[in-house]
All heavy atoms as an XYZ file, in Angstrom:
699
protein
N      28.717    158.848     36.555
C      27.896    158.076     35.663
C      26.583    158.834     35.360
O      25.905    159.325     36.358
C      27.577    156.755     36.263
C      26.546    155.921     35.302
S      26.290    154.251     35.970
C      25.165    154.589     37.306
N      26.232    159.125     34.147
C      25.017    159.816     33.792
C      23.807    158.964     33.973
O      23.880    157.833     33.628
C      25.113    160.249     32.325
N      22.741    159.514     34.412
C      21.517    158.738     34.679
C      20.691    158.711     33.491
O      19.577    158.030     33.366
C      20.790    159.282     35.831
C      21.496    159.088     37.233
C      20.665    159.749     38.281
C      21.779    157.569     37.534
N      20.940    159.505     32.360
C      20.152    159.591     31.231
C      21.085    159.301     30.029
O      22.199    159.592     30.016
C      19.556    160.969     31.120
O      20.584    162.011     30.905
C      18.582    161.351     32.216
N      20.413    158.670     29.065
C      21.196    158.527     27.700
C      21.302    159.740     27.046
O      20.501    160.674     27.172
C      20.179    157.579     26.869
C      20.228    156.166     27.355
O      21.153    155.673     28.031
O      19.328    155.359     26.922
N      22.349    159.872     26.347
C      22.585    160.961     25.492
C      22.321    160.516     23.977
O      22.668    159.493     23.548
C      24.027    161.375     25.541
C      24.489    161.868     26.931
C      23.773    163.206     27.324
O      23.681    164.087     26.655
N      23.213    163.170     28.490
N      21.559    161.409     23.280
C      21.207    161.081     21.959
C      22.519    161.315     21.071
O      23.326    162.083     21.439
C      20.130    161.842     21.492
O      20.321    163.278     21.540
N      22.483    160.560     19.930
C      23.618    160.670     18.983
C      23.052    160.683     17.588
O      21.812    160.813     17.400
C      24.581    159.448     19.169
O      23.884    158.257     18.861
C      25.102    159.385     20.583
N      23.908    160.638     16.657
C      23.506    160.555     15.153
C      22.538    159.388     15.002
O      22.576    158.390     15.673
C      24.648    160.458     14.327
C      25.466    159.166     14.284
C      26.441    159.218     13.307
N      27.163    157.930     13.366
C      26.671    156.814     12.792
N      25.536    156.767     12.230
N      27.323    155.612     12.957
N      21.652    159.500     13.997
C      20.751    158.503     13.694
C      21.468    157.384     12.878
O      22.243    157.621     12.063
C      19.640    159.070     12.806
C      18.802    160.065     13.615
C      18.621    157.843     12.323
C      17.808    160.755     12.854
N      21.186    156.197     13.382
C      21.752    154.939     12.710
C      21.252    154.816     11.275
O      20.122    155.127     10.979
C      21.438    153.651     13.438
C      22.130    153.592     14.873
C      21.787    152.229     15.481
N      20.367    152.055     15.850
C      19.899    152.103     17.091
N      20.687    152.413     18.105
N      18.633    151.923     17.256
N      22.226    154.393     10.415
C      21.940    154.320      9.052
C      20.695    153.282      8.896
O      20.673    152.223      9.531
C      23.155    153.641      8.260
C      22.974    153.608      6.776
C      24.187    153.176      6.111
O      25.263    153.470      6.453
O      24.009    152.682      5.003
N      19.752    153.661      8.046
C      18.584    152.751      7.810
C      17.462    153.044      8.817
O      16.354    152.558      8.685
N      17.659    153.888      9.795
C      16.590    154.214     10.828
C      16.289    155.735     10.750
O      15.740    156.266     11.725
C      17.076    153.790     12.220
C      17.344    152.286     12.255
C      17.846    151.725     13.530
O      18.035    152.548     14.469
O      18.034    150.477     13.757
N      16.549    156.378      9.548
C      16.272    157.754      9.473
C      14.724    158.022      9.430
O      14.007    157.174      9.019
C      16.897    158.351      8.206
C      18.366    158.299      8.208
C      18.864    156.900      7.678
O      18.099    155.974      7.258
O      20.190    156.761      7.508
N      14.383    159.196      9.853
C      12.899    159.708      9.820
C      12.761    160.774      8.835
O      13.694    161.522      8.541
C      12.462    160.127     11.198
C      12.571    159.173     12.366
C      12.340    159.821     13.637
C      11.662    157.953     12.032
N      11.544    160.861      8.287
C      11.273    162.016      7.398
C      10.964    163.247      8.170
O       9.801    163.349      8.747
C      10.103    161.580      6.471
C       9.897    162.629      5.317
O      10.185    163.859      5.560
O       9.269    162.229      4.280
N      11.891    164.070      8.495
C      11.734    165.287      9.348
C      10.685    166.194      8.800
O       9.938    166.799      9.687
C      13.190    166.028      9.422
N      10.421    166.368      7.607
C       9.404    167.240      7.017
C       8.026    166.703      7.450
O       7.187    167.511      7.823
C       9.504    167.361      5.508
N       7.794    165.431      7.332
C       6.572    164.873      7.730
C       6.300    165.047      9.195
O       5.207    165.401      9.566
C       6.424    163.390      7.241
C       5.263    162.709      7.798
C       6.497    163.332      5.768
N       7.269    164.717      9.944
C       7.119    164.869     11.455
C       6.950    166.317     11.843
O       5.996    166.676     12.606
C       8.383    164.353     12.131
C       8.451    162.821     11.877
C       8.367    164.687     13.598
C       9.691    162.182     12.312
N       7.625    167.175     11.157
C       7.501    168.672     11.449
C       6.047    169.091     11.224
O       5.412    169.824     11.972
C       8.515    169.411     10.722
C       8.490    170.939     10.986
O       8.512    171.278     12.157
O       8.464    171.710      9.977
N       5.581    168.776     10.005
C       4.222    169.075      9.610
C       3.142    168.635     10.531
O       2.218    169.340     10.994
C       3.962    168.628      8.162
C       2.580    169.027      7.656
C       2.316    168.509      6.249
O       3.087    167.644      5.791
N       1.347    168.974      5.646
N       3.305    167.365     10.982
C       2.383    166.755     11.814
C       2.446    167.510     13.208
O       1.360    167.890     13.781
C       2.719    165.242     12.159
C       1.736    164.587     13.097
C       0.549    164.058     12.637
C       2.140    164.554     14.436
C      -0.387    163.558     13.579
C       1.162    163.995     15.469
C      -0.069    163.467     14.938
O      -0.852    162.853     15.808
N       3.622    167.691     13.815
C       3.693    168.284     15.205
C       3.260    169.737     15.143
O       2.425    170.075     16.048
C       5.140    168.189     15.613
C       5.610    166.901     15.999
C       7.061    166.985     16.435
C       4.814    166.175     17.132
N       3.485    170.472     14.054
C       3.044    171.922     14.045
C       1.557    171.902     13.866
O       0.863    172.854     14.329
C       3.718    172.587     12.882
C       5.125    172.958     13.369
C       5.890    173.771     12.234
C       7.273    174.053     12.658
N       8.233    174.472     11.664
N       0.883    170.872     13.259
C      -0.500    170.845     13.158
C      -1.288    170.559     14.484
O      -2.403    170.861     14.669
C      -0.993    169.888     12.084
N      -0.517    169.906     15.400
C      -1.100    169.458     16.707
C      -0.588    170.227     17.895
O      -1.119    169.953     18.926
C      -0.891    167.900     16.750
C      -1.688    167.155     15.791
N      -1.223    166.904     14.573
C      -2.911    166.570     15.888
C      -2.159    166.194     13.897
N      -3.109    165.970     14.671
N       0.477    170.962     17.772
C       0.992    171.658     18.870
C       1.018    173.160     18.591
O       1.931    173.608     17.797
C       2.420    171.085     19.307
C       2.387    169.591     19.522
C       3.075    171.907     20.395
C       3.737    168.940     19.707
N       0.042    173.908     19.183
C      -0.013    175.290     18.838
C       1.260    176.134     19.227
O       1.995    175.794     20.269
C      -1.119    175.773     19.732
C      -1.987    174.613     20.062
C      -0.962    173.514     20.050
N       1.784    176.911     18.290
C       2.932    177.831     18.637
C       4.239    177.154     18.401
O       5.213    177.817     18.728
N       4.340    175.866     17.883
C       5.576    175.282     17.722
C       6.203    176.014     16.537
O       5.568    176.036     15.542
C       5.300    173.786     17.419
C       6.667    172.903     17.318
C       7.444    172.935     18.643
C       6.276    171.538     16.957
N       7.452    176.365     16.620
C       8.098    177.043     15.535
C       9.538    176.416     15.250
O      10.031    175.628     16.106
C       8.199    178.583     15.771
O       9.019    178.688     16.980
C       6.950    179.156     15.973
N      10.072    176.852     14.131
C      11.434    176.367     13.894
C      11.520    175.017     13.157
O      10.379    174.416     12.840
N      12.665    174.518     12.880
C      12.837    173.272     12.315
C      13.298    172.201     13.311
O      14.178    172.612     14.141
C      13.827    173.371     11.072
C      13.454    174.309     10.047
C      12.135    173.892      9.337
O      12.019    172.659      9.054
O      11.305    174.737      9.096
N      12.887    171.021     13.155
C      13.373    170.050     14.156
C      14.845    169.598     13.907
O      15.249    169.443     12.846
C      12.398    168.814     13.916
C      12.053    168.902     12.498
C      12.054    170.413     12.177
N      15.580    169.315     15.025
C      16.741    168.663     14.891
C      16.496    167.352     15.471
O      16.033    167.175     16.663
C      17.909    169.442     15.792
C      19.280    168.882     15.487
C      20.304    169.775     16.265
N      20.465    169.001     17.574
C      20.958    169.759     18.625
N      21.261    170.930     18.534
N      21.111    169.056     19.740
N      16.792    166.268     14.817
C      16.448    164.973     15.250
C      17.778    164.156     15.392
O      18.568    164.049     14.579
C      15.572    164.241     14.151
C      14.343    164.987     13.885
C      15.190    162.738     14.657
C      13.453    164.464     12.707
N      17.845    163.529     16.666
C      18.907    162.609     16.868
C      18.278    161.412     17.551
O      17.097    161.166     17.701
C      19.983    163.150     17.893
O      19.252    163.698     19.079
N      19.042    160.338     17.716
C      18.575    158.971     18.175
C      19.252    158.580     19.401
O      20.490    158.698     19.568
C      18.803    158.024     17.081
C      18.179    156.674     17.292
C      18.329    155.711     16.135
O      19.316    155.846     15.379
N      17.537    154.702     15.965
N      18.498    157.962     20.282
C      19.089    157.382     21.516
C      19.671    156.058     21.110
O      19.067    155.177     20.381
C      18.064    157.153     22.645
C      17.577    158.479     23.196
C      16.501    159.042     22.840
C      18.399    159.218     24.116
C      16.079    160.314     23.286
C      18.151    160.376     24.693
C      16.855    160.979     24.203
N      20.891    155.688     21.521
C      21.618    154.547     21.068
C      21.067    153.189     21.548
O      21.192    152.182     20.754
C      23.036    154.713     21.466
C      22.975    155.704     22.725
C      21.756    156.576     22.420
N      20.489    153.131     22.612
C      19.881    151.889     23.144
C      18.607    151.553     22.506
O      17.999    152.295     21.912
N      18.157    150.307     22.693
C      16.933    149.873     22.349
C      16.907    149.414     20.905
O      16.554    150.194     19.981
N      17.174    148.118     20.713
C      16.968    147.554     19.309
C      15.583    147.109     18.955
O      15.263    147.101     17.842
C      18.008    146.370     19.135
N      14.767    146.834     20.063
C      13.387    146.396     19.809
C      12.581    147.547     19.298
O      11.708    147.453     18.429
C      12.799    145.771     21.000
O      13.468    144.541     21.266
N      12.709    148.697     19.963
C      11.945    149.973     19.657
C      12.866    151.026     19.430
O      13.842    151.130     20.246
C      10.851    150.181     20.646
C       9.839    149.159     20.614
O       9.282    148.863     19.650
N       9.575    148.527     21.737
N      12.658    151.902     18.528
C      13.561    153.053     18.233
C      13.101    154.281     18.935
O      11.866    154.574     18.968
C      13.666    153.267     16.722
C      13.918    151.960     15.834
C      13.874    152.334     14.420
C      15.269    151.456     16.200
N      14.023    155.038     19.477
C      13.716    156.167     20.303
C      14.572    157.311     19.767
O      15.753    157.333     19.759
C      13.931    155.943     21.735
O      13.267    154.835     22.232
C      13.428    157.090     22.644
N      13.904    158.420     19.401
C      14.446    159.717     18.880
C      14.242    160.858     19.871
O      13.167    160.971     20.441
C      13.960    159.857     17.585
C      14.071    158.787     16.534
C      13.131    157.778     16.435
C      15.105    158.807     15.708
C      13.209    156.770     15.586
C      15.291    157.771     14.764
C      14.414    156.712     14.780
O      14.509    155.669     13.845
N      15.120    161.833     19.769
C      14.989    163.126     20.393
C      14.661    164.197     19.297
O      15.508    164.239     18.287
C      16.240    163.432     21.177
C      16.239    164.925     21.842
C      15.104    165.070     22.925
C      17.607    165.204     22.439
N      13.565    164.846     19.353
C      13.225    165.939     18.504
C      13.378    167.307     19.208
O      12.714    167.506     20.233
C      11.826    165.806     18.023
C      11.518    164.711     16.968
C      11.717    163.309     17.537
C      10.219    164.868     16.386
N      14.234    168.145     18.722
C      14.567    169.433     19.372
C      14.034    170.622     18.541
O      14.455    170.637     17.304
C      15.935    169.498     19.731
C      16.516    168.450     20.652
C      18.043    168.482     20.951
O      18.813    168.047     20.090
O      18.381    169.205     21.972
N      13.244    171.385     19.165
C      12.803    172.603     18.537
C      13.443    173.759     19.423
O      13.682    173.528     20.638
C      11.261    172.729     18.484
C      10.569    171.799     17.366
C      10.350    170.554     17.595
C      10.336    172.452     16.194
C       9.711    169.793     16.416
C       9.810    171.748     15.189
C       9.562    170.342     15.218
O       8.982    169.706     14.243
N      13.312    174.974     19.065
C      13.718    176.037     19.894
C      12.925    176.022     21.208
O      11.667    176.279     21.150
C      13.547    177.252     19.067
C      13.639    176.842     17.647
C      13.182    175.394     17.556
N      13.517    175.801     22.289
C      12.937    175.871     23.675
C      12.019    174.658     23.929
O      11.360    174.615     24.969
N      11.903    173.609     23.058
C      11.120    172.520     23.259
C      11.962    171.111     22.903
O      12.636    171.135     21.931
C       9.789    172.550     22.611
C       8.963    173.719     23.010
C       7.507    173.507     22.543
C       6.681    174.620     22.918
N       6.285    174.683     24.324
N      11.651    170.136     23.608
C      12.140    168.819     23.335
C      11.055    167.789     23.371
O      10.106    167.894     24.302
C      13.229    168.356     24.328
C      14.434    169.199     24.280
C      15.578    168.705     25.182
O      15.205    167.999     26.199
O      16.713    169.063     24.978
N      11.062    166.840     22.447
C      10.064    165.783     22.425
C      10.701    164.412     22.142
O      11.852    164.473     21.517
C       9.077    165.870     21.212
C       8.337    167.241     21.251
C       8.855    168.284     20.505
C       7.260    167.452     21.932
C       8.297    169.599     20.519
C       6.558    168.604     21.991
C       7.066    169.734     21.275
N      10.241    163.384     22.648
C      10.760    161.986     22.535
C       9.756    161.316     21.572
O       8.526    161.226     21.758
C      10.893    161.250     23.776
C      11.316    159.782     23.477
C      12.054    161.940     24.614
N      10.094    160.722     20.546
C       9.415    159.980     19.609
C       9.928    158.485     19.638
O      11.108    158.209     19.488
C       9.566    160.545     18.147
C       8.760    159.839     17.113
C       8.302    160.887     16.101
C       9.410    158.726     16.365
N       8.997    157.628     19.898
C       9.380    156.215     19.903
C       8.439    155.514     18.787
O       7.354    155.882     18.518
C       8.919    155.522     21.270
C       9.859    156.077     22.309
C       9.525    155.481     23.685
N       9.170    154.150     23.814
C      10.007    153.105     23.919
N      11.298    153.331     23.736
N       9.549    151.837     24.077
N       9.106    154.492     18.164
C       8.519    153.866     17.057
C       9.015    152.331     17.112
O      10.101    152.068     17.506
C       8.680    154.475     15.759
C      10.053    154.530     15.358
C      10.311    154.666     13.779
N       9.946    153.276     13.276
C       9.114    153.103     12.196
N       8.743    154.097     11.530
N       8.894    151.846     11.820
N       8.133    151.454     16.558
C       8.611    150.079     16.385
C       9.766    150.113     15.307
O       9.856    150.975     14.579
C       7.449    149.357     15.804
C       6.206    150.210     16.074
C       6.735    151.563     16.178
N      10.507    149.082     15.276
C      11.530    149.000     14.350
C      11.056    148.788     12.825
O       9.945    148.390     12.690
C      12.413    147.805     14.730
C      11.388    146.947     15.521
C      10.425    147.886     16.156
N      11.814    149.229     12.049
C      11.511    149.062     10.576
C      11.638    147.549     10.286
O      12.548    146.874     10.888
C      12.531    149.712      9.591
C      12.440    151.244      9.791
C      13.328    151.978     10.671
C      11.473    151.924      9.159
C      13.205    153.271     10.784
C      11.332    153.465      9.300
C      12.271    154.031     10.146
N      10.821    147.032      9.512
C      10.879    145.599      9.153
C      10.276    144.751     10.070
O       9.243    145.056     10.753
N      10.759    143.482     10.243
C      10.151    142.445     11.072
C      10.296    142.818     12.510
O      11.442    143.290     12.990
C      10.931    141.166     10.841
C      10.345    140.046     11.597
N       9.215    139.513     11.531
C      10.916    139.306     12.698
C       8.917    138.539     12.334
N       9.943    138.427     13.092
N       9.318    142.726     13.370
C       9.289    143.016     14.749
C       9.660    141.828     15.536
O       9.122    140.715     15.356
C       7.868    143.465     15.140
C       7.670    143.788     16.594
C       6.344    144.403     16.866
C       6.024    144.330     18.341
N       4.635    144.634     18.572
N      10.678    141.985     16.390
C      11.106    140.959     17.263
C      10.084    140.424     18.250
O       9.258    141.156     18.652
C      12.446    141.258     18.046
N      10.005    139.153     18.434
C       8.994    138.636     19.457
C       9.088    139.237     20.782
O       8.090    139.440     21.445
C       9.102    137.099     19.516
C       8.517    136.385     18.348
C       8.631    135.002     18.485
C       8.079    134.198     17.386
N       8.024    132.690     17.487
N      10.278    139.573     21.148
C      10.567    140.263     22.429
C      10.343    141.730     22.458
O      10.455    142.372     23.530
C      12.048    139.903     22.899
O      12.875    140.442     22.085
N       9.961    142.327     21.344
C       9.789    143.769     21.247
C       8.633    144.268     22.140
O       7.644    143.564     22.365
C       9.481    144.128     19.818
N       8.807    145.433     22.724
C       7.871    146.104     23.497
C       6.533    146.345     22.652
O       6.621    146.703     21.469
C       8.380    147.416     23.995
C       7.686    147.942     25.093
N       7.836    147.597     26.385
C       6.822    149.058     24.960
C       6.936    148.456     27.067
N       6.265    149.296     26.354
N       5.456    146.266     23.289
C       4.099    146.525     22.631
C       3.826    147.998     22.570
O       3.542    148.586     23.613
C       2.987    145.766     23.256
C       1.610    145.856     22.616
O       1.472    146.775     21.815
O       0.703    145.106     22.953
N       4.187    148.665     21.491
C       4.081    150.056     21.290
C       2.659    150.610     21.450
O       2.306    151.599     21.959
C       4.676    150.613     19.978
C       6.096    150.290     19.954
S       7.257    151.215     20.975
C       6.917    152.885     20.539
N       1.652    149.772     20.913
C       0.285    150.226     21.082
C      -0.227    150.244     22.585
O      -0.857    151.116     22.960
N       0.164    149.206     23.327
C      -0.178    149.182     24.675
C       0.580    150.325     25.470
O      -0.188    151.022     26.322
C       0.316    147.865     25.487
C      -0.037    147.676     26.828
C       0.460    146.476     27.427
N       1.946    146.399     27.489
C       2.601    145.298     27.167
N       2.037    144.184     26.894
N       3.906    145.355     27.188
N       1.843    150.602     25.107
C       2.461    151.709     25.734
C       1.802    153.065     25.460
O       1.612    153.886     26.449
C       3.905    151.851     25.196
C       4.674    152.992     25.773
C       6.150    153.028     25.128
O       6.797    151.960     25.121
O       6.612    154.212     24.865
N       1.276    153.267     24.215
C       0.649    154.452     23.900
C      -0.603    154.625     24.719
O      -0.995    155.622     25.361
C       0.330    154.552     22.409
C      -0.685    155.555     22.089
C      -0.297    156.882     22.012
C      -2.082    155.405     21.961
C      -1.267    157.901     21.828
C      -2.979    156.326     21.691
C      -2.606    157.630     21.582
O      -3.557    158.609     21.427
N      -1.391    153.444     24.812
C      -2.746    153.588     25.489
C      -2.439    153.859     27.027
O      -3.155    154.666     27.614
C      -3.421    152.354     25.396
C      -3.999    152.063     23.987
C      -4.837    150.831     23.886
N      -4.271    149.578     24.245
C      -3.527    148.902     23.406
N      -3.265    149.224     22.182
N      -2.884    147.719     23.781
N      -1.565    153.250     27.544
C      -1.138    153.518     28.999
C      -0.749    154.969     29.210
O      -1.156    155.667     30.173
C      -0.068    152.509     29.581
C      -0.687    151.024     29.549
C       0.442    152.968     30.900
C       0.185    150.133     29.873
N       0.258    155.449     28.447
C       0.747    156.796     28.610
C      -0.384    157.882     28.313
O      -0.450    158.898     29.005
C       1.870    157.122     27.657
C       3.210    156.328     28.054
C       4.285    156.538     26.947
C       3.688    156.815     29.485
N      -1.192    157.547     27.360
C      -2.356    158.338     27.147
C      -3.290    158.509     28.242
O      -3.777    159.596     28.608
C      -3.150    157.889     25.843
C      -4.022    159.023     25.235
O      -3.579    160.186     25.213
N      -5.042    158.635     24.808
N      -3.598    157.418     28.872
C      -4.514    157.367     30.041
C      -3.825    157.961     31.306
O      -4.491    158.748     32.131
C      -4.782    155.985     30.446
C      -5.776    155.301     29.574
C      -7.111    155.990     29.482
O      -7.751    156.384     30.497
N      -7.556    156.332     28.252
N      -2.470    157.962     31.539
C      -1.757    158.586     32.604
C      -1.869    160.099     32.348
O      -1.975    160.859     33.378
C      -0.379    158.029     32.733
C      -0.145    156.691     33.170
C       1.274    156.261     33.042
C      -0.581    156.568     34.570
N      -1.703    160.488     31.109
C      -1.651    161.944     30.765
C      -3.104    162.490     31.148
O      -3.176    163.634     31.505
C      -1.247    162.119     29.356
C      -1.129    163.601     29.103
O      -0.577    164.366     29.783
N      -1.612    164.031     27.906
N      -4.082    161.767     30.888
C      -5.442    162.255     30.960
C      -5.823    162.346     32.448
O      -6.820    163.138     32.869
C      -6.503    161.227     30.255
N      -5.244    161.511     33.310
C      -5.536    161.555     34.684
C      -5.004    162.569     35.469
O      -5.335    163.277     36.371
């Protein structure tokens, strides 16, 4: 049994604009080169999780679902604030 999820193709209707993401990341991560390969982790209907792969680097991008947010959905703003503080510490 694998302990990590394997990313797969992106579900229809949950596609991301790779050019916009690529431009943003390259503006904020020095030395990032190449084009992103984007796939999606299959679990998580409340929040969407993607794998962005560049040559020699991997990133995870999480975002709230498109459209109406479920009441049981994870608070993405709170998650960001906590992870940001942990990274700073």
